[in-house]
C-alpha positions as CSV (number, residue, x, y, z in Angstrom):
1,M,-31.7,-14.0,0.8
2,L,-28.9,-13.8,3.3
3,T,-27.7,-16.9,5.1
4,N,-27.8,-17.0,8.9
5,L,-24.1,-16.1,9.1
6,Q,-24.4,-13.3,6.7
7,A,-27.3,-11.8,8.7
8,R,-25.3,-12.1,11.8
9,D,-22.4,-10.4,10.2
10,V,-24.3,-7.4,8.9
11,A,-26.2,-6.9,12.1
12,T,-22.9,-6.8,14.1
13,V,-19.8,-6.0,12.1
14,L,-18.9,-2.5,11.0
15,H,-17.3,-3.1,7.6
16,P,-14.3,-0.9,6.4
17,Y,-14.5,0.4,2.9
18,S,-18.0,-0.7,2.1
19,N,-21.3,0.8,1.5
20,L,-23.0,0.5,4.5
21,A,-26.4,1.1,3.1
22,T,-26.4,-1.5,0.6
23,L,-24.4,-4.2,2.4
24,P,-27.5,-5.7,4.2
25,E,-29.0,-6.4,0.9
26,Q,-26.0,-7.6,-0.8
27,G,-24.5,-9.7,1.9
28,T,-20.9,-10.4,2.5
29,L,-18.2,-12.9,1.4
30,I,-17.6,-15.0,4.3
31,L,-14.2,-16.9,4.0
32,E,-13.4,-20.0,6.2
33,R,-10.1,-21.4,5.0
34,G,-7.1,-20.7,2.9
35,Q,-4.1,-22.7,1.4
36,G,-1.5,-21.2,-0.9
37,V,-3.0,-18.8,-3.2
38,F,-6.6,-20.0,-2.6
39,V,-9.1,-19.1,0.0
40,H,-12.4,-20.9,0.4
41,D,-15.7,-19.6,1.4
42,V,-18.1,-21.2,4.0
43,D,-19.7,-23.2,1.2
44,G,-16.3,-24.8,0.1
45,K,-16.0,-22.4,-3.2
46,P,-12.5,-21.7,-3.8
47,Y,-11.1,-18.4,-5.1
48,I,-7.8,-17.2,-6.3
49,E,-6.7,-14.6,-3.8
50,G,-5.9,-12.0,-6.5
51,M,-5.3,-9.3,-4.0
52,A,-3.0,-11.2,-1.5
53,G,-5.7,-10.1,1.1
54,L,-5.0,-6.3,1.0
55,W,-1.7,-6.3,-0.7
56,C,-0.2,-8.3,2.3
57,N,-0.4,-12.1,2.2
58,S,2.8,-12.4,0.4
59,L,3.6,-16.1,1.3
60,G,0.0,-17.4,0.8
61,H,-2.1,-19.3,3.3
62,G,-1.0,-22.3,5.2
63,R,2.5,-21.5,6.0
64,E,3.0,-23.8,9.1
65,E,6.4,-22.3,10.1
66,L,4.7,-19.1,10.6
67,V,2.2,-20.8,12.7
68,E,4.8,-22.4,14.7
69,A,7.0,-19.5,15.1
70,A,3.8,-17.7,16.7
71,A,3.0,-20.8,19.0
72,E,6.5,-21.2,20.1
73,Q,6.8,-17.5,21.0
74,M,3.4,-17.7,22.8
75,R,4.6,-20.5,24.8
76,R,7.8,-18.8,25.7
77,L,6.8,-15.1,26.1
78,P,3.3,-14.3,24.9
79,F,3.6,-10.6,25.7
80,A,6.2,-7.9,26.6
81,H,6.3,-4.2,25.9
82,L,9.1,-1.9,25.0
83,F,8.2,1.0,27.3
84,T,10.5,2.4,30.0
85,G,13.6,0.6,28.9
86,K,12.3,-2.9,28.6
87,S,12.9,-5.2,25.5
88,H,12.9,-8.7,24.3
89,D,15.0,-10.8,21.9
90,P,12.5,-10.9,19.0
91,A,12.2,-7.3,18.8
92,I,15.9,-6.8,19.1
93,A,16.7,-9.3,16.3
94,L,14.0,-8.0,14.0
95,A,15.3,-4.2,14.5
96,E,18.8,-5.7,13.5
97,K,17.4,-7.3,10.5
98,L,15.4,-4.4,9.3
99,K,18.6,-2.0,9.6
100,E,20.5,-4.5,7.6
101,I,18.1,-4.6,4.7
102,A,16.9,-1.0,4.8
103,P,17.2,1.1,1.6
104,M,19.0,3.9,3.4
105,E,21.5,4.1,6.3
106,A,19.4,3.1,9.1
107,A,19.9,3.9,12.9
108,K,16.9,2.7,14.8
109,V,13.6,0.9,14.2
110,F,10.3,2.1,15.8
111,F,7.7,-0.7,16.0
112,C,3.7,-0.4,15.6
113,S,0.8,-2.6,14.5
114,S,0.1,-1.2,10.9
115,G,1.0,1.0,8.1
116,S,-1.4,3.6,9.2
117,E,0.2,3.8,12.6
118,A,3.7,3.9,10.8
119,N,2.8,6.9,8.7
120,D,1.0,8.7,11.6
121,T,4.3,8.2,13.6
122,Q,6.2,9.6,10.6
123,M,4.3,12.8,10.9
124,K,4.7,13.1,14.6
125,L,8.5,12.6,14.3
126,V,8.6,15.3,11.4
127,W,7.1,17.7,13.9
128,Y,8.9,16.6,16.9
129,V,12.3,16.7,15.2
130,N,11.9,19.9,13.7
131,N,11.1,21.3,17.1
132,A,14.1,19.8,18.2
133,L,16.2,21.4,15.5
134,G,14.9,24.8,16.3
135,R,12.8,24.9,13.0
136,P,9.0,25.5,14.8
137,R,7.8,26.7,11.3
138,K,9.1,23.8,9.3
139,K,6.1,21.4,9.7
140,K,4.0,21.0,6.4
141,I,4.1,17.5,4.7
142,I,3.3,17.3,1.2
143,S,1.8,14.2,-0.1
144,R,0.1,13.6,-3.6
145,I,-3.3,13.3,-4.9
146,K,-4.5,9.5,-5.1
147,A,-1.8,8.7,-2.6
148,Y,-2.9,6.2,0.0
149,H,-0.9,6.4,3.4
150,G,-3.5,5.1,6.0
151,V,-6.8,6.1,7.8
152,T,-5.8,7.6,11.0
153,I,-6.4,11.3,11.5
154,A,-2.7,11.9,10.5
155,S,-2.3,9.2,7.9
156,A,-5.7,9.9,6.4
157,S,-4.8,13.3,5.9
158,L,-1.6,12.3,3.9
159,T,-3.9,10.0,1.9
160,G,-5.0,11.9,-1.3
161,L,-8.3,10.3,-1.9
162,P,-11.5,12.3,-1.4
163,N,-13.6,9.6,0.3
164,N,-11.1,9.5,3.0
165,H,-11.4,13.1,3.9
166,I,-15.1,13.9,3.0
167,D,-17.1,14.6,6.3
168,F,-14.2,13.5,8.6
169,D,-13.0,17.1,8.5
170,L,-9.7,16.1,7.0
171,P,-7.0,16.8,5.9
172,L,-5.3,18.4,8.7
173,S,-4.2,21.8,8.0
174,S,-0.5,21.1,7.7
175,V,-0.8,18.6,4.9
176,R,-0.6,19.6,1.3
177,H,-1.0,17.4,-1.9
178,A,1.0,17.7,-5.1
179,A,-0.1,16.4,-8.4
180,C,-0.7,12.7,-9.2
181,P,2.1,11.2,-11.4
182,H,-0.4,9.3,-13.7
183,H,1.1,9.8,-17.2
184,W,-1.9,8.1,-19.0
185,R,-4.5,10.3,-17.4
186,F,-2.8,13.6,-16.6
187,A,0.0,14.1,-19.3
188,H,-0.4,16.8,-21.7
189,E,-1.0,15.8,-25.4
190,G,2.2,14.6,-26.8
191,E,4.1,14.9,-23.4
192,S,6.6,12.1,-22.9
193,E,7.1,10.3,-19.7
194,A,10.3,12.2,-18.9
195,E,8.7,15.5,-19.8
196,F,5.7,14.8,-17.7
197,S,8.3,13.9,-14.7
198,A,10.2,17.2,-15.4
199,R,6.9,19.2,-15.3
200,L,5.8,17.7,-12.0
201,A,9.0,18.5,-10.5
202,A,8.8,22.0,-11.6
203,E,5.3,22.3,-10.4
204,L,6.5,20.8,-6.9
205,D,9.4,23.4,-6.8
206,A,6.7,26.2,-7.4
207,Q,4.4,24.8,-4.8
208,I,7.1,24.6,-2.2
209,E,8.1,28.2,-3.1
210,A,4.7,29.3,-2.7
211,E,4.3,27.6,0.7
212,G,7.7,28.9,1.7
213,P,10.4,26.4,2.0
214,E,11.0,27.3,5.6
215,T,7.6,25.8,6.4
216,V,7.8,22.6,4.4
217,A,9.3,19.7,6.2
218,A,8.7,16.4,4.2
219,F,7.5,14.8,1.1
220,I,6.0,11.3,1.4
221,A,5.6,9.0,-1.3
222,E,4.8,5.2,-2.2
223,P,7.4,3.9,-4.7
224,V,4.1,2.6,-6.6
225,M,0.8,4.1,-5.7
226,G,-1.2,1.3,-4.5
227,A,-4.7,2.0,-3.2
228,G,-5.0,4.9,-5.4
229,G,-5.1,2.6,-8.5
230,V,-1.7,1.0,-9.0
231,I,0.0,4.2,-10.5
232,V,3.6,3.5,-11.6
233,P,5.8,6.4,-11.5
234,P,6.7,7.7,-15.1
235,E,10.3,7.7,-16.4
236,G,12.6,9.8,-14.4
237,Y,10.0,10.8,-11.8
238,F,12.1,10.4,-8.5
239,A,15.2,11.4,-10.3
240,A,13.5,14.8,-11.0
241,I,11.7,15.1,-7.7
242,Q,14.3,14.4,-5.2
243,P,16.7,17.4,-6.3
244,V,13.8,19.7,-5.6
245,L,13.5,18.3,-2.1
246,E,17.2,18.3,-1.5
247,K,17.3,22.0,-2.8
248,H,14.8,22.9,0.0
249,E,16.1,20.6,2.8
250,I,13.0,18.6,2.8
251,M,13.1,15.0,3.7
252,L,11.6,12.2,1.8
253,I,9.6,9.5,3.5
254,A,9.2,6.3,1.6
255,D,5.8,4.4,2.3
256,E,7.1,0.9,1.6
257,V,3.9,-0.7,3.2
258,I,2.6,-2.3,-0.1
259,C,5.9,-2.3,-2.2
260,G,8.3,-3.5,0.7
261,F,9.4,-7.3,0.9
262,G,9.4,-8.4,-2.6
263,R,6.4,-7.0,-4.5
264,L,8.8,-5.5,-7.1
265,G,11.3,-8.2,-7.0
266,E,13.7,-6.7,-4.3
267,W,13.4,-6.1,-0.6
268,F,12.2,-2.5,-1.3
269,G,10.5,-0.8,-4.1
270,S,12.7,2.4,-3.5
271,S,15.7,0.4,-4.7
272,V,13.9,-0.5,-8.0
273,L,12.4,2.8,-8.6
274,G,15.5,5.1,-7.6
275,M,14.4,6.6,-4.2
276,T,16.8,7.6,-1.7
277,P,14.6,8.1,1.5
278,D,15.3,9.6,4.6
279,T,12.9,7.3,6.5
280,V,10.8,4.4,5.6
281,S,7.4,2.9,6.6
282,V,6.8,-0.9,6.5
283,A,4.1,-3.1,7.5
284,K,1.9,-5.8,5.4
285,A,4.3,-8.3,4.0
286,L,6.7,-7.9,7.0
287,T,4.9,-10.7,8.6
288,S,3.1,-12.0,5.3
289,S,0.1,-10.5,7.2
290,Y,-0.2,-13.4,9.5
291,V,-0.1,-11.0,12.5
292,P,-0.3,-7.2,12.6
293,L,3.0,-5.3,12.6
294,G,4.5,-2.2,11.3
295,A,7.6,-0.1,11.8
296,V,9.3,3.2,11.0
297,I,13.1,3.1,10.0
298,I,14.9,6.1,10.8
299,P,18.4,7.4,10.3
300,D,21.2,8.7,12.6
301,W,20.2,12.5,12.4
302,I,16.8,11.8,13.6
303,D,17.9,9.3,16.3
304,D,20.2,12.1,17.6
305,A,17.5,14.8,17.7
306,L,15.3,12.2,19.7
307,K,18.1,11.6,22.0
308,A,18.6,15.4,22.4
309,Q,14.9,15.9,23.2
310,S,14.8,13.2,25.7
311,A,17.5,14.9,27.4
312,K,15.7,18.0,27.5
313,I,12.2,16.6,28.2
314,G,13.0,13.5,30.1
315,V,11.1,11.0,28.0
316,F,10.2,10.2,24.3
317,G,6.5,10.5,24.7
318,H,5.3,8.2,21.9
319,G,4.7,4.4,21.6
320,F,2.0,1.9,21.5
321,T,1.0,-1.2,23.7
322,Y,1.8,-3.4,20.9
323,S,5.0,-1.9,19.8
324,G,7.2,-4.7,18.9
325,H,4.9,-7.3,20.3
326,P,7.1,-10.4,20.7
327,V,4.7,-12.9,18.7
328,A,4.4,-10.4,15.8
329,A,8.3,-9.8,16.0
330,A,8.9,-13.7,16.0
331,V,6.6,-14.1,12.9
332,A,8.2,-11.3,11.1
333,L,11.8,-12.9,11.7
334,K,10.6,-16.2,10.3
335,T,8.9,-14.4,7.2
336,L,12.0,-12.6,6.4
337,E,14.1,-16.0,6.9
338,I,11.7,-17.7,4.4
339,Y,12.2,-14.8,1.9
340,E,15.8,-15.4,1.9
341,R,15.9,-19.3,2.5
342,E,13.5,-20.0,-0.4
343,D,15.0,-17.2,-2.6
344,V,11.3,-15.9,-3.0
345,F,12.5,-12.6,-4.6
346,S,14.2,-14.7,-7.5
347,H,10.9,-16.3,-8.1
348,V,9.2,-13.2,-8.3
349,R,11.8,-11.9,-10.7
350,A,11.3,-15.0,-12.7
351,I,7.4,-14.8,-13.1
352,I,7.3,-10.9,-13.6
353,P,7.5,-11.1,-17.2
354,Q,4.5,-13.6,-17.6
355,F,2.4,-11.7,-15.0
356,Q,3.1,-8.3,-16.9
357,R,2.5,-9.8,-20.3
358,R,-0.9,-11.2,-19.2
359,L,-1.7,-7.9,-17.6
360,K,-0.7,-5.7,-20.6
361,A,-2.6,-7.9,-23.1
362,L,-5.9,-6.8,-21.4
363,A,-5.3,-3.3,-22.7
364,D,-6.8,-4.6,-25.9
365,H,-10.1,-5.3,-24.2
366,P,-12.9,-3.0,-25.3
367,I,-13.6,-1.5,-21.9
368,V,-10.0,-1.2,-20.7
369,G,-8.3,2.1,-21.2
370,E,-5.0,1.3,-19.7
371,A,-3.4,-2.0,-18.2
372,R,-0.6,-0.8,-16.0
373,G,1.8,-2.5,-13.5
374,I,5.3,-3.2,-12.4
375,G,6.6,-6.3,-10.6
376,L,3.7,-8.4,-9.2
377,V,1.2,-5.6,-9.0
378,G,-1.1,-4.1,-11.7
379,A,-4.4,-2.7,-12.6
380,V,-6.8,-2.2,-15.5
381,E,-8.5,1.1,-15.8
382,L,-12.0,0.7,-17.3
383,V,-13.5,3.3,-19.6
384,A,-16.7,3.8,-21.3
385,D,-14.8,5.3,-24.5
386,K,-11.2,4.1,-25.3
387,R,-10.5,6.9,-27.7
388,T,-11.4,9.7,-25.5
389,K,-10.4,8.0,-22.2
390,R,-14.0,8.9,-20.9
391,S,-14.7,7.0,-17.7
392,F,-17.9,5.3,-16.9
393,D,-20.3,7.4,-15.0
394,A,-19.3,6.8,-11.4
395,R,-23.1,6.1,-10.5
396,R,-22.6,2.9,-12.7
397,A,-19.9,1.6,-10.5
398,A,-18.4,-0.3,-13.5
399,A,-15.1,-1.4,-11.7
400,A,-17.3,-2.8,-8.7
401,K,-19.4,-4.7,-11.3
402,A,-16.4,-6.1,-12.9
403,V,-15.0,-7.2,-9.4
404,A,-18.4,-8.7,-8.6
405,L,-18.3,-10.8,-11.6
406,A,-14.7,-11.7,-11.1
407,Q,-15.8,-13.1,-7.7
408,D,-18.5,-15.1,-9.4
409,E,-15.7,-16.5,-11.7
410,G,-13.7,-17.5,-8.4
411,L,-11.3,-14.6,-8.4
412,I,-10.8,-11.8,-5.7
413,V,-9.6,-8.5,-7.1
414,R,-10.4,-5.0,-5.8
415,A,-12.2,-1.9,-7.3
416,I,-10.4,1.2,-6.9
417,G,-12.4,4.1,-8.5
418,E,-12.6,2.9,-12.2
419,A,-9.6,0.7,-11.9
420,V,-9.6,-3.1,-11.0
421,S,-6.4,-3.9,-9.1
422,I,-4.4,-7.2,-9.1
423,C,-1.8,-8.1,-6.4
424,P,-1.3,-11.8,-6.0
425,P,0.8,-13.6,-3.4
426,L,4.6,-13.6,-4.3
427,V,4.5,-17.3,-4.3
428,I,2.0,-17.7,-7.1
429,S,2.9,-20.3,-9.9
430,E,2.9,-19.7,-13.4
431,A,-0.1,-21.8,-14.0
432,E,-1.9,-19.9,-11.3
433,I,-1.0,-16.6,-13.1
434,D,-2.5,-17.9,-16.3
435,E,-5.7,-19.1,-14.3
436,L,-5.8,-15.7,-12.7
437,F,-5.9,-13.7,-15.9
438,D,-8.4,-16.3,-17.7
439,R,-10.7,-15.7,-14.9
440,L,-10.3,-11.9,-15.0
441,A,-10.7,-11.9,-18.8
442,R,-14.0,-13.7,-18.6
443,A,-15.2,-11.2,-15.9
444,L,-14.4,-8.4,-18.1
445,D,-16.3,-9.7,-21.0
446,R,-19.2,-10.2,-18.9
447,A,-18.7,-6.7,-17.7
448,E,-18.7,-5.6,-21.4
449,E,-22.0,-7.4,-21.9
450,W,-23.5,-5.8,-18.9
451,A,-22.3,-2.3,-20.0
452,T,-23.8,-2.7,-23.6
453,R,-27.0,-4.1,-22.2
454,E,-27.5,-1.5,-19.5
455,G,-26.3,1.4,-21.9
456,A,-23.7,2.1,-19.4
457,R,-21.1,3.1,-22.0
458,E,-23.2,6.1,-23.2
459,A,-22.3,9.6,-22.2
460,A,-24.0,10.9,-19.1
């Protein structure tokens, strides 16, 4: 039976990424407070926040400096916009800092409130700039199957997940999807990671040729595919892909919304995985998720095109009320300061080996087909048959069952298809890593017992 608070919740709140038909029976987990890597529900039960919220709460809960940065800015200037030539100190300072640390030669920073808005802006800029450059046919954008780039009409089109398209009449006609770079699932028998990367590059080249290179403008990619199941690119992937893009004068958009700001132990995942992007989208850990903020970082040649169009049209007709919101910018500046002052990324690099060792050890579990990850992000892919890699029948929702059991064990992780993803705050300790994986292992043991008892491992 639902509590009063749960009943009020399901009666009034439309929950994203939830089964709206079953939620009134299942109820919701209502959280009340957090400290460090732990959150507590309204009954006081603590949970390890093994997903850093939604890949975003990098510094954990209870960082008073961030609270004070927001409060101080609210007292001084709680709101100001960037429209019609107006600005304010926090936005200027933050743009300067993002230019300084960007993984490419940056000229300007456009602010928004989320990763979805950032990638929506990326698509608009691709179209706008190619019009400015006299290339009105060069408008298609290639994403990848299982990519995740957001849920606006444009960014959901870039996303390569069926549930983000079905009955939303998506994707837009200008978006294409290339093959997913998941070696374990999609490589040919005996094909090495380097060979797989070379094949995907050749397939991308053929796809561009079939579309017509003069019609393809951009390729968008996450350094590590997050909400598609934590798919780490195979050996040599971006080194093979980028020459194809250069050959056809196709820009590379790096979606750093999940990987940016330390998730892989450096400022940006692009630097770790050999990407040389033209433009970059950021959000999430930019403020440690304390307040919403996203941004697009652009190079000189795009800035020059925008200026030329402004001279022609009279205005750059894009922006949001909350672009560069002063409170969000102030919190972001303090967040970036903490990353540097506390040397958070060195801490991340120091604990990565333990995190990955505990993660990879789960590959031996009877219902785990693959344990994959890099940096402080990972996933375990659940299978009904380890030898054949056969997944559980989707109607069994095995990963969702494992996640529910993990929650019972006091651990919050997330089901993505048949994968269980893990993405803890960057400040997690070695002892907390061990406790996280101990709880996850117990949940997987219970999931195996459930699968055996319910006959879920039998072929459909």
